[in-house]
PDB file as gemmi writes it, atoms N, CA and C in Angstrom:
CRYST1    1.000    1.000    1.000  90.00  90.00  90.00 P 1                      
ATOM      1  N   ALA A   1      -6.821   4.871   6.227  1.00  0.00           N  
ATOM      2  CA  ALA A   1      -5.769   5.151   5.274  1.00  0.00           C  
ATOM      3  C   ALA A   1      -5.406   3.903   4.489  1.00  0.00           C  
ATOM      4  N   GLY A   2      -5.751   2.746   5.013  1.00  0.00           N  
ATOM      5  CA  GLY A   2      -5.574   1.515   4.255  1.00  0.00           C  
ATOM      6  C   GLY A   2      -4.156   1.225   3.831  1.00  0.00           C  
ATOM      7  N   LEU A   3      -3.965   1.072   2.544  1.00  0.00           N  
ATOM      8  CA  LEU A   3      -2.660   0.680   2.034  1.00  0.00           C  
ATOM      9  C   LEU A   3      -1.603   1.752   2.240  1.00  0.00           C  
ATOM     10  N   VAL A   4      -2.017   2.997   2.366  1.00  0.00           N  
ATOM     11  CA  VAL A   4      -1.066   4.062   2.677  1.00  0.00           C  
ATOM     12  C   VAL A   4      -0.448   3.816   4.049  1.00  0.00           C  
ATOM     13  N   ALA A   5      -1.246   3.342   4.993  1.00  0.00           N  
ATOM     14  CA  ALA A   5      -0.726   3.046   6.331  1.00  0.00           C  
ATOM     15  C   ALA A   5       0.250   1.879   6.294  1.00  0.00           C  
ATOM     16  N   ALA A   6      -0.014   0.908   5.454  1.00  0.00           N  
ATOM     17  CA  ALA A   6       0.858  -0.260   5.366  1.00  0.00           C  
ATOM     18  C   ALA A   6       2.140   0.030   4.581  1.00  0.00           C  
ATOM     19  N   PHE A   7       2.056   0.912   3.605  1.00  0.00           N  
ATOM     20  CA  PHE A   7       3.205   1.219   2.746  1.00  0.00           C  
ATOM     21  C   PHE A   7       3.375   2.732   2.576  1.00  0.00           C  
ATOM     22  N   PRO A   8       3.633   3.445   3.662  1.00  0.00           N  
ATOM     23  CA  PRO A   8       3.718   4.909   3.559  1.00  0.00           C  
ATOM     24  C   PRO A   8       4.887   5.399   2.711  1.00  0.00           C  
ATOM     25  N   GLN A   9       6.033   4.771   2.808  1.00  0.00           N  
ATOM     26  CA  GLN A   9       7.201   5.249   2.057  1.00  0.00           C  
ATOM     27  C   GLN A   9       6.986   5.131   0.553  1.00  0.00           C  
ATOM     28  N   GLU A  10       6.416   4.021   0.134  1.00  0.00           N  
ATOM     29  CA  GLU A  10       6.169   3.829  -1.293  1.00  0.00           C  
ATOM     30  C   GLU A  10       5.116   4.813  -1.803  1.00  0.00           C  
ATOM     31  N   THR A  11       4.085   5.042  -0.997  1.00  0.00           N  
ATOM     32  CA  THR A  11       3.031   5.976  -1.387  1.00  0.00           C  
ATOM     33  C   THR A  11       3.584   7.387  -1.550  1.00  0.00           C  
ATOM     34  N   VAL A  12       4.365   7.828  -0.579  1.00  0.00           N  
ATOM     35  CA  VAL A  12       4.963   9.165  -0.650  1.00  0.00           C  
ATOM     36  C   VAL A  12       5.949   9.244  -1.816  1.00  0.00           C  
ATOM     37  N   ALA A  13       6.691   8.178  -2.041  1.00  0.00           N  
ATOM     38  CA  ALA A  13       7.654   8.177  -3.150  1.00  0.00           C  
ATOM     39  C   ALA A  13       6.946   8.388  -4.483  1.00  0.00           C  
ATOM     40  N   ILE A  14       5.853   7.693  -4.695  1.00  0.00           N  
ATOM     41  CA  ILE A  14       5.109   7.866  -5.949  1.00  0.00           C  
ATOM     42  C   ILE A  14       4.681   9.322  -6.096  1.00  0.00           C  
ATOM     43  N   TRP A  15       4.118   9.890  -5.056  1.00  0.00           N  
ATOM     44  CA  TRP A  15       3.630  11.269  -5.104  1.00  0.00           C  
ATOM     45  C   TRP A  15       4.769  12.250  -5.378  1.00  0.00           C  
ATOM     46  N   ARG A  16       5.862  12.114  -4.650  1.00  0.00           N  
ATOM     47  CA  ARG A  16       6.980  13.050  -4.836  1.00  0.00           C  
ATOM     48  C   ARG A  16       7.617  12.917  -6.219  1.00  0.00           C  
ATOM     49  N   LEU A  17       7.740  11.692  -6.689  1.00  0.00           N  
ATOM     50  CA  LEU A  17       8.329  11.491  -8.017  1.00  0.00           C  
ATOM     51  C   LEU A  17       7.449  12.088  -9.110  1.00  0.00           C  
ATOM     52  N   VAL A  18       6.152  11.908  -8.991  1.00  0.00           N  
ATOM     53  CA  VAL A  18       5.236  12.502  -9.970  1.00  0.00           C  
ATOM     54  C   VAL A  18       5.342  14.022  -9.929  1.00  0.00           C  
ATOM     55  N   ARG A  19       5.341  14.590  -8.732  1.00  0.00           N  
ATOM     56  CA  ARG A  19       5.455  16.053  -8.589  1.00  0.00           C  
ATOM     57  C   ARG A  19       6.759  16.578  -9.197  1.00  0.00           C  
ATOM     58  N   ALA A  20       7.799  15.752  -9.145  1.00  0.00           N  
ATOM     59  CA  ALA A  20       9.097  16.158  -9.698  1.00  0.00           C  
ATOM     60  C   ALA A  20       9.218  15.848 -11.190  1.00  0.00           C  
ATOM     61  N   GLY A  21       8.161  15.286 -11.776  1.00  0.00           N  
ATOM     62  CA  GLY A  21       8.195  14.963 -13.197  1.00  0.00           C  
ATOM     63  C   GLY A  21       8.964  13.694 -13.520  1.00  0.00           C  
ATOM     64  N   ARG A  22       9.244  12.897 -12.506  1.00  0.00           N  
ATOM     65  CA  ARG A  22      10.007  11.654 -12.699  1.00  0.00           C  
ATOM     66  C   ARG A  22       9.030  10.486 -12.850  1.00  0.00           C  
ATOM     67  N   MET A  23       8.251  10.561 -13.917  1.00  0.00           N  
ATOM     68  CA  MET A  23       7.149   9.623 -14.129  1.00  0.00           C  
ATOM     69  C   MET A  23       7.599   8.171 -14.277  1.00  0.00           C  
ATOM     70  N   ALA A  24       8.689   7.919 -14.959  1.00  0.00           N  
ATOM     71  CA  ALA A  24       9.141   6.539 -15.167  1.00  0.00           C  
ATOM     72  C   ALA A  24       9.438   5.863 -13.832  1.00  0.00           C  
ATOM     73  N   GLU A  25      10.085   6.593 -12.924  1.00  0.00           N  
ATOM     74  CA  GLU A  25      10.395   6.027 -11.608  1.00  0.00           C  
ATOM     75  C   GLU A  25       9.122   5.821 -10.790  1.00  0.00           C  
ATOM     76  N   ALA A  26       8.209   6.782 -10.869  1.00  0.00           N  
ATOM     77  CA  ALA A  26       6.935   6.660 -10.157  1.00  0.00           C  
ATOM     78  C   ALA A  26       6.150   5.466 -10.689  1.00  0.00           C  
ATOM     79  N   LEU A  27       6.144   5.304 -11.997  1.00  0.00           N  
ATOM     80  CA  LEU A  27       5.408   4.209 -12.619  1.00  0.00           C  
ATOM     81  C   LEU A  27       5.980   2.850 -12.226  1.00  0.00           C  
ATOM     82  N   GLU A  28       7.279   2.770 -12.093  1.00  0.00           N  
ATOM     83  CA  GLU A  28       7.906   1.512 -11.678  1.00  0.00           C  
ATOM     84  C   GLU A  28       7.415   1.094 -10.286  1.00  0.00           C  
ATOM     85  N   ILE A  29       7.360   2.041  -9.370  1.00  0.00           N  
ATOM     86  CA  ILE A  29       6.872   1.739  -8.019  1.00  0.00           C  
ATOM     87  C   ILE A  29       5.384   1.420  -8.065  1.00  0.00           C  
ATOM     88  N   TYR A  30       4.633   2.194  -8.848  1.00  0.00           N  
ATOM     89  CA  TYR A  30       3.198   1.957  -8.977  1.00  0.00           C  
ATOM     90  C   TYR A  30       2.927   0.555  -9.507  1.00  0.00           C  
ATOM     91  N   ARG A  31       3.669   0.112 -10.492  1.00  0.00           N  
ATOM     92  CA  ARG A  31       3.457  -1.239 -11.042  1.00  0.00           C  
ATOM     93  C   ARG A  31       3.689  -2.305  -9.983  1.00  0.00           C  
ATOM     94  N   TRP A  32       4.667  -2.081  -9.112  1.00  0.00           N  
ATOM     95  CA  TRP A  32       4.884  -3.007  -7.993  1.00  0.00           C  
ATOM     96  C   TRP A  32       3.694  -2.946  -7.031  1.00  0.00           C  
ATOM     97  N   PHE A  33       3.173  -1.748  -6.792  1.00  0.00           N  
ATOM     98  CA  PHE A  33       2.110  -1.499  -5.819  1.00  0.00           C  
ATOM     99  C   PHE A  33       0.736  -1.960  -6.308  1.00  0.00           C  
ATOM    100  N   ARG A  34       0.542  -2.025  -7.605  1.00  0.00           N  
ATOM    101  CA  ARG A  34      -0.776  -2.277  -8.187  1.00  0.00           C  
ATOM    102  C   ARG A  34      -1.478  -3.526  -7.658  1.00  0.00           C  
ATOM    103  N   PRO A  35      -0.828  -4.686  -7.555  1.00  0.00           N  
ATOM    104  CA  PRO A  35      -1.538  -5.850  -7.015  1.00  0.00           C  
ATOM    105  C   PRO A  35      -2.067  -5.607  -5.597  1.00  0.00           C  
ATOM    106  N   LEU A  36      -1.334  -4.831  -4.812  1.00  0.00           N  
ATOM    107  CA  LEU A  36      -1.810  -4.489  -3.476  1.00  0.00           C  
ATOM    108  C   LEU A  36      -3.015  -3.561  -3.559  1.00  0.00           C  
ATOM    109  N   LEU A  37      -2.965  -2.597  -4.455  1.00  0.00           N  
ATOM    110  CA  LEU A  37      -4.093  -1.679  -4.614  1.00  0.00           C  
ATOM    111  C   LEU A  37      -5.348  -2.417  -5.061  1.00  0.00           C  
ATOM    112  N   ASP A  38      -5.174  -3.474  -5.826  1.00  0.00           N  
ATOM    113  CA  ASP A  38      -6.321  -4.234  -6.309  1.00  0.00           C  
ATOM    114  C   ASP A  38      -7.105  -4.916  -5.190  1.00  0.00           C  
ATOM    115  N   VAL A  39      -6.492  -5.173  -4.043  1.00  0.00           N  
ATOM    116  CA  VAL A  39      -7.239  -5.810  -2.947  1.00  0.00           C  
ATOM    117  C   VAL A  39      -8.273  -4.850  -2.372  1.00  0.00           C  
ATOM    118  N   ASP A  40      -8.144  -3.572  -2.704  1.00  0.00           N  
ATOM    119  CA  ASP A  40      -9.073  -2.545  -2.245  1.00  0.00           C  
ATOM    120  C   ASP A  40     -10.350  -2.510  -3.087  1.00  0.00           C  
ATOM    121  N   VAL A  41     -10.355  -3.233  -4.199  1.00  0.00           N  
ATOM    122  CA  VAL A  41     -11.505  -3.250  -5.098  1.00  0.00           C  
ATOM    123  C   VAL A  41     -12.253  -4.558  -4.868  1.00  0.00           C  
ATOM    124  N   SER A  42     -13.008  -4.583  -3.794  1.00  0.00           N  
ATOM    125  CA  SER A  42     -13.672  -5.811  -3.382  1.00  0.00           C  
ATOM    126  C   SER A  42     -14.765  -5.470  -2.385  1.00  0.00           C  
ATOM    127  N   THR A  43     -15.742  -6.334  -2.294  1.00  0.00           N  
ATOM    128  CA  THR A  43     -16.761  -6.148  -1.256  1.00  0.00           C  
ATOM    129  C   THR A  43     -16.177  -6.419   0.126  1.00  0.00           C  
ATOM    130  N   LYS A  44     -15.005  -7.032   0.166  1.00  0.00           N  
ATOM    131  CA  LYS A  44     -14.328  -7.296   1.442  1.00  0.00           C  
ATOM    132  C   LYS A  44     -13.087  -6.416   1.583  1.00  0.00           C  
ATOM    133  N   LEU A  45     -13.167  -5.205   1.047  1.00  0.00           N  
ATOM    134  CA  LEU A  45     -12.001  -4.327   1.077  1.00  0.00           C  
ATOM    135  C   LEU A  45     -11.536  -4.030   2.492  1.00  0.00           C  
ATOM    136  N   VAL A  46     -12.453  -3.885   3.436  1.00  0.00           N  
ATOM    137  CA  VAL A  46     -12.048  -3.598   4.816  1.00  0.00           C  
ATOM    138  C   VAL A  46     -11.244  -4.763   5.381  1.00  0.00           C  
ATOM    139  N   GLN A  47     -11.761  -5.978   5.215  1.00  0.00           N  
ATOM    140  CA  GLN A  47     -11.051  -7.150   5.712  1.00  0.00           C  
ATOM    141  C   GLN A  47      -9.707  -7.317   5.009  1.00  0.00           C  
ATOM    142  N   ASN A  48      -9.681  -7.086   3.705  1.00  0.00           N  
ATOM    143  CA  ASN A  48      -8.433  -7.211   2.952  1.00  0.00           C  
ATOM    144  C   ASN A  48      -7.377  -6.245   3.474  1.00  0.00           C  
ATOM    145  N   ILE A  49      -7.767  -4.993   3.634  1.00  0.00           N  
ATOM    146  CA  ILE A  49      -6.808  -3.981   4.083  1.00  0.00           C  
ATOM    147  C   ILE A  49      -6.369  -4.244   5.515  1.00  0.00           C  
ATOM    148  N   LYS A  50      -7.297  -4.649   6.369  1.00  0.00           N  
ATOM    149  CA  LYS A  50      -6.922  -4.970   7.751  1.00  0.00           C  
ATOM    150  C   LYS A  50      -5.885  -6.093   7.773  1.00  0.00           C  
ATOM    151  N   LEU A  51      -6.051  -7.091   6.915  1.00  0.00           N  
ATOM    152  CA  LEU A  51      -5.089  -8.189   6.862  1.00  0.00           C  
ATOM    153  C   LEU A  51      -3.740  -7.706   6.321  1.00  0.00           C  
ATOM    154  N   VAL A  52      -3.751  -6.884   5.289  1.00  0.00           N  
ATOM    155  CA  VAL A  52      -2.488  -6.334   4.769  1.00  0.00           C  
ATOM    156  C   VAL A  52      -1.767  -5.580   5.873  1.00  0.00           C  
ATOM    157  N   GLU A  53      -2.474  -4.718   6.585  1.00  0.00           N  
ATOM    158  CA  GLU A  53      -1.862  -3.961   7.678  1.00  0.00           C  
ATOM    159  C   GLU A  53      -1.313  -4.898   8.752  1.00  0.00           C  
ATOM    160  N   ALA A  54      -2.055  -5.940   9.082  1.00  0.00           N  
ATOM    161  CA  ALA A  54      -1.595  -6.892  10.099  1.00  0.00           C  
ATOM    162  C   ALA A  54      -0.287  -7.555   9.676  1.00  0.00           C  
ATOM    163  N   LEU A  55      -0.181  -7.901   8.420  1.00  0.00           N  
ATOM    164  CA  LEU A  55       1.013  -8.581   7.925  1.00  0.00           C  
ATOM    165  C   LEU A  55       2.210  -7.648   7.780  1.00  0.00           C  
ATOM    166  N   VAL A  56       1.958  -6.397   7.430  1.00  0.00           N  
ATOM    167  CA  VAL A  56       3.054  -5.479   7.121  1.00  0.00           C  
ATOM    168  C   VAL A  56       3.487  -4.654   8.322  1.00  0.00           C  
ATOM    169  N   ILE A  57       2.534  -4.150   9.087  1.00  0.00           N  
ATOM    170  CA  ILE A  57       2.896  -3.257  10.200  1.00  0.00           C  
ATOM    171  C   ILE A  57       2.553  -3.851  11.561  1.00  0.00           C  
ATOM    172  N   ASN A  58       2.306  -5.143  11.581  1.00  0.00           N  
ATOM    173  CA  ASN A  58       2.047  -5.864  12.832  1.00  0.00           C  
ATOM    174  C   ASN A  58       0.886  -5.297  13.632  1.00  0.00           C  
ATOM    175  N   SER A  59      -0.177  -4.887  12.931  1.00  0.00           N  
ATOM    176  CA  SER A  59      -1.387  -4.494  13.638  1.00  0.00           C  
ATOM    177  C   SER A  59      -2.240  -5.745  13.789  1.00  0.00           C  
ATOM    178  N   ASN A  60      -3.528  -5.643  13.665  1.00  0.00           N  
ATOM    179  CA  ASN A  60      -4.370  -6.837  13.734  1.00  0.00           C  
ATOM    180  C   ASN A  60      -5.396  -6.772  12.617  1.00  0.00           C  
ATOM    181  N   ASP A  61      -6.029  -7.901  12.374  1.00  0.00           N  
ATOM    182  CA  ASP A  61      -7.015  -7.943  11.290  1.00  0.00           C  
ATOM    183  C   ASP A  61      -8.447  -8.008  11.805  1.00  0.00           C  
ATOM    184  N   ARG A  62      -8.653  -7.606  13.054  1.00  0.00           N  
ATOM    185  CA  ARG A  62     -10.014  -7.594  13.601  1.00  0.00           C  
ATOM    186  C   ARG A  62     -10.851  -6.526  12.911  1.00  0.00           C  
ATOM    187  N   CYS A  63     -12.092  -6.871  12.650  1.00  0.00           N  
ATOM    188  CA  CYS A  63     -13.033  -5.951  12.016  1.00  0.00           C  
ATOM    189  C   CYS A  63     -14.260  -5.808  12.910  1.00  0.00           C  
ATOM    190  N   ARG A  64     -14.936  -4.688  12.796  1.00  0.00           N  
ATOM    191  CA  ARG A  64     -16.180  -4.506  13.544  1.00  0.00           C  
ATOM    192  C   ARG A  64     -17.292  -5.315  12.889  1.00  0.00           C  
ATOM    193  N   PRO A  65     -18.193  -5.861  13.706  1.00  0.00           N  
ATOM    194  CA  PRO A  65     -19.341  -6.578  13.152  1.00  0.00           C  
ATOM    195  C   PRO A  65     -20.150  -5.649  12.241  1.00  0.00           C  
ATOM    196  N   PRO A  66     -20.741  -6.157  11.226  1.00  0.00           N  
ATOM    197  CA  PRO A  66     -20.915  -7.578  10.924  1.00  0.00           C  
ATOM    198  C   PRO A  66     -19.755  -8.196  10.145  1.00  0.00           C  
ATOM    199  N   ARG A  67     -18.713  -7.427   9.876  1.00  0.00           N  
ATOM    200  CA  ARG A  67     -17.569  -7.975   9.141  1.00  0.00           C  
ATOM    201  C   ARG A  67     -16.795  -8.950  10.022  1.00  0.00           C  
ATOM    202  N   LEU A  68     -16.241  -9.949   9.383  1.00  0.00           N  
ATOM    203  CA  LEU A  68     -15.406 -10.934  10.066  1.00  0.00           C  
ATOM    204  C   LEU A  68     -14.058 -10.997   9.362  1.00  0.00           C  
ATOM    205  N   PRO A  69     -12.992 -11.330  10.089  1.00  0.00           N  
ATOM    206  CA  PRO A  69     -11.688 -11.477   9.435  1.00  0.00           C  
ATOM    207  C   PRO A  69     -11.741 -12.545   8.339  1.00  0.00           C  
ATOM    208  N   LEU A  70     -10.876 -12.408   7.378  1.00  0.00           N  
ATOM    209  CA  LEU A  70     -10.810 -13.386   6.294  1.00  0.00           C  
ATOM    210  C   LEU A  70     -10.304 -14.729   6.804  1.00  0.00           C  
ATOM    211  N   VAL A  71     -10.794 -15.794   6.198  1.00  0.00           N  
ATOM    212  CA  VAL A  71     -10.346 -17.150   6.527  1.00  0.00           C  
ATOM    213  C   VAL A  71     -10.183 -17.939   5.232  1.00  0.00           C  
ATOM    214  N   GLY A  72      -9.507 -19.063   5.342  1.00  0.00           N  
ATOM    215  CA  GLY A  72      -9.402 -19.998   4.232  1.00  0.00           C  
ATOM    216  C   GLY A  72      -8.750 -19.422   2.989  1.00  0.00           C  
ATOM    217  N   ALA A  73      -9.325 -19.751   1.837  1.00  0.00           N  
ATOM    218  CA  ALA A  73      -8.756 -19.361   0.545  1.00  0.00           C  
ATOM    219  C   ALA A  73      -8.717 -17.846   0.365  1.00  0.00           C  
ATOM    220  N   GLU A  74      -9.722 -17.144   0.899  1.00  0.00           N  
ATOM    221  CA  GLU A  74      -9.723 -15.677   0.781  1.00  0.00           C  
ATOM    222  C   GLU A  74      -8.523 -15.080   1.507  1.00  0.00           C  
ATOM    223  N   ARG A  75      -8.283 -15.576   2.706  1.00  0.00           N  
ATOM    224  CA  ARG A  75      -7.143 -15.087   3.491  1.00  0.00           C  
ATOM    225  C   ARG A  75      -5.826 -15.444   2.801  1.00  0.00           C  
ATOM    226  N   GLU A  76      -5.715 -16.667   2.342  1.00  0.00           N  
ATOM    227  CA  GLU A  76      -4.479 -17.128   1.702  1.00  0.00           C  
ATOM    228  C   GLU A  76      -4.153 -16.312   0.456  1.00  0.00           C  
ATOM    229  N   ARG A  77      -5.173 -15.922  -0.303  1.00  0.00           N  
ATOM    230  CA  ARG A  77      -4.952 -15.109  -1.506  1.00  0.00           C  
ATOM    231  C   ARG A  77      -4.302 -13.775  -1.143  1.00  0.00           C  
ATOM    232  N   ILE A  78      -4.797 -13.129  -0.107  1.00  0.00           N  
ATOM    233  CA  ILE A  78      -4.235 -11.839   0.311  1.00  0.00           C  
ATOM    234  C   ILE A  78      -2.831 -12.035   0.875  1.00  0.00           C  
ATOM    235  N   VAL A  79      -2.640 -13.076   1.661  1.00  0.00           N  
ATOM    236  CA  VAL A  79      -1.312 -13.354   2.227  1.00  0.00           C  
ATOM    237  C   VAL A  79      -0.294 -13.532   1.104  1.00  0.00           C  
ATOM    238  N   LYS A  80      -0.653 -14.260   0.060  1.00  0.00           N  
ATOM    239  CA  LYS A  80       0.271 -14.479  -1.062  1.00  0.00           C  
ATOM    240  C   LYS A  80       0.606 -13.174  -1.781  1.00  0.00           C  
ATOM    241  N   ILE A  81      -0.383 -12.328  -1.973  1.00  0.00           N  
ATOM    242  CA  ILE A  81      -0.139 -11.034  -2.620  1.00  0.00           C  
ATOM    243  C   ILE A  81       0.846 -10.215  -1.794  1.00  0.00           C  
ATOM    244  N   VAL A  82       0.634 -10.181  -0.482  1.00  0.00           N  
ATOM    245  CA  VAL A  82       1.511  -9.405   0.402  1.00  0.00           C  
ATOM    246  C   VAL A  82       2.909 -10.009   0.438  1.00  0.00           C  
ATOM    247  N   GLU A  83       3.006 -11.319   0.555  1.00  0.00           N  
ATOM    248  CA  GLU A  83       4.322 -11.967   0.592  1.00  0.00           C  
ATOM    249  C   GLU A  83       5.112 -11.684  -0.684  1.00  0.00           C  
ATOM    250  N   LYS A  84       4.440 -11.751  -1.828  1.00  0.00           N  
ATOM    251  CA  LYS A  84       5.116 -11.466  -3.099  1.00  0.00           C  
ATOM    252  C   LYS A  84       5.575 -10.009  -3.141  1.00  0.00           C  
ATOM    253  N   ALA A  85       4.721  -9.103  -2.691  1.00  0.00           N  
ATOM    254  CA  ALA A  85       5.085  -7.679  -2.684  1.00  0.00           C  
ATOM    255  C   ALA A  85       6.274  -7.423  -1.770  1.00  0.00           C  
ATOM    256  N   LEU A  86       6.263  -8.010  -0.591  1.00  0.00           N  
ATOM    257  CA  LEU A  86       7.365  -7.797   0.346  1.00  0.00           C  
ATOM    258  C   LEU A  86       8.667  -8.397  -0.179  1.00  0.00           C  
ATOM    259  N   ALA A  87       8.569  -9.528  -0.856  1.00  0.00           N  
ATOM    260  CA  ALA A  87       9.767 -10.168  -1.412  1.00  0.00           C  
ATOM    261  C   ALA A  87      10.368  -9.352  -2.555  1.00  0.00           C  
ATOM    262  N   ASN A  88       9.538  -8.548  -3.212  1.00  0.00           N  
ATOM    263  CA  ASN A  88       9.983  -7.758  -4.365  1.00  0.00           C  
ATOM    264  C   ASN A  88       9.902  -6.259  -4.107  1.00  0.00           C  
ATOM    265  N   ARG A  89       9.878  -5.881  -2.854  1.00  0.00           N  
ATOM    266  CA  ARG A  89       9.727  -4.468  -2.493  1.00  0.00           C  
ATOM    267  C   ARG A  89      10.831  -3.647  -3.158  1.00  0.00           C  
ATOM    268  N   PRO A  90      10.455  -2.580  -3.852  1.00  0.00           N  
ATOM    269  CA  PRO A  90      11.467  -1.815  -4.582  1.00  0.00           C  
ATOM    270  C   PRO A  90      12.372  -1.002  -3.666  1.00  0.00           C  
ATOM    271  N   LYS A  91      13.590  -0.827  -4.131  1.00  0.00           N  
ATOM    272  CA  LYS A  91      14.500   0.102  -3.457  1.00  0.00           C  
ATOM    273  C   LYS A  91      14.092   1.480  -3.949  1.00  0.00           C  
ATOM    274  N   LEU A  92      13.751   2.338  -3.020  1.00  0.00           N  
ATOM    275  CA  LEU A  92      13.248   3.651  -3.404  1.00  0.00           C  
ATOM    276  C   LEU A  92      14.391   4.590  -3.779  1.00  0.00           C  
ATOM    277  N   PRO A  93      14.198   5.374  -4.832  1.00  0.00           N  
ATOM    278  CA  PRO A  93      15.232   6.325  -5.237  1.00  0.00           C  
ATOM    279  C   PRO A  93      15.295   7.501  -4.265  1.00  0.00           C  
ATOM    280  N   ALA A  94      16.360   8.265  -4.375  1.00  0.00           N  
ATOM    281  CA  ALA A  94      16.438   9.509  -3.603  1.00  0.00           C  
ATOM    282  C   ALA A  94      15.272  10.379  -4.046  1.00  0.00           C  
ATOM    283  N   LEU A  95      14.571  10.910  -3.068  1.00  0.00           N  
ATOM    284  CA  LEU A  95      13.364  11.664  -3.378  1.00  0.00           C  
ATOM    285  C   LEU A  95      13.588  13.160  -3.235  1.00  0.00           C  
ATOM    286  N   PRO A  96      12.972  13.920  -4.124  1.00  0.00           N  
ATOM    287  CA  PRO A  96      13.058  15.368  -3.989  1.00  0.00           C  
ATOM    288  C   PRO A  96      12.290  15.821  -2.755  1.00  0.00           C  
ATOM    289  N   GLU A  97      12.760  16.874  -2.147  1.00  0.00           N  
ATOM    290  CA  GLU A  97      12.042  17.449  -1.014  1.00  0.00           C  
ATOM    291  C   GLU A  97      10.770  18.104  -1.529  1.00  0.00           C  
ATOM    292  N   THR A  98       9.759  18.125  -0.690  1.00  0.00           N  
ATOM    293  CA  THR A  98       8.539  18.826  -1.071  1.00  0.00           C  
ATOM    294  C   THR A  98       8.537  20.188  -0.406  1.00  0.00           C  
ATOM    295  N   PRO A  99       8.041  21.176  -1.099  1.00  0.00           N  
ATOM    296  CA  PRO A  99       8.001  22.499  -0.483  1.00  0.00           C  
ATOM    297  C   PRO A  99       7.036  22.505   0.697  1.00  0.00           C  
ATOM    298  N   SER A 100       7.344  23.291   1.688  1.00  0.00           N  
ATOM    299  CA  SER A 100       6.449  23.386   2.843  1.00  0.00           C  
ATOM    300  C   SER A 100       5.182  24.113   2.425  1.00  0.00           C  
ATOM    301  N   ALA A 101       4.152  23.984   3.228  1.00  0.00           N  
ATOM    302  CA  ALA A 101       2.883  24.639   2.926  1.00  0.00           C  
ATOM    303  C   ALA A 101       3.063  26.153   2.874  1.00  0.00           C  
ATOM    304  N   ALA A 102       3.907  26.692   3.745  1.00  0.00           N  
ATOM    305  CA  ALA A 102       4.133  28.138   3.771  1.00  0.00           C  
ATOM    306  C   ALA A 102       4.812  28.607   2.489  1.00  0.00           C  
ATOM    307  N   ALA A 103       5.749  27.826   1.993  1.00  0.00           N  
ATOM    308  CA  ALA A 103       6.468  28.204   0.778  1.00  0.00           C  
ATOM    309  C   ALA A 103       5.568  28.122  -0.450  1.00  0.00           C  
ATOM    310  N   ALA A 104       4.557  27.267  -0.382  1.00  0.00           N  
ATOM    311  CA  ALA A 104       3.665  27.076  -1.518  1.00  0.00           C  
ATOM    312  C   ALA A 104       2.670  28.225  -1.666  1.00  0.00           C  
ATOM    313  N   GLU A 105       2.484  29.007  -0.621  1.00  0.00           N  
ATOM    314  CA  GLU A 105       1.491  30.093  -0.675  1.00  0.00           C  
ATOM    315  C   GLU A 105       1.976  31.279  -1.437  1.00  0.00           C  
TER     316      GLU A 105                                                      
END                                                                             
């Protein structure tokens, strides 16, 4: 699940706001989220996401071989992105309820 696991509330907020037609609010959260989403566009996307999860939800950044955890400048780049995101984490608006699956049928 990657970044959804690290930031579930923000992910759900974007989805619910879009479904409710509240695009400006959804876009504001998305713009905050975008630098985090960009770490997923890399040949080291697994390592990047594992590190994000480790920093945000206190998991670990271990990867299965042949992948290795990030080190040095690569690791520091991801840490800085996450630190900036956490420092500027948006206050989420009141969200509309989503209809249950039964009600949608």
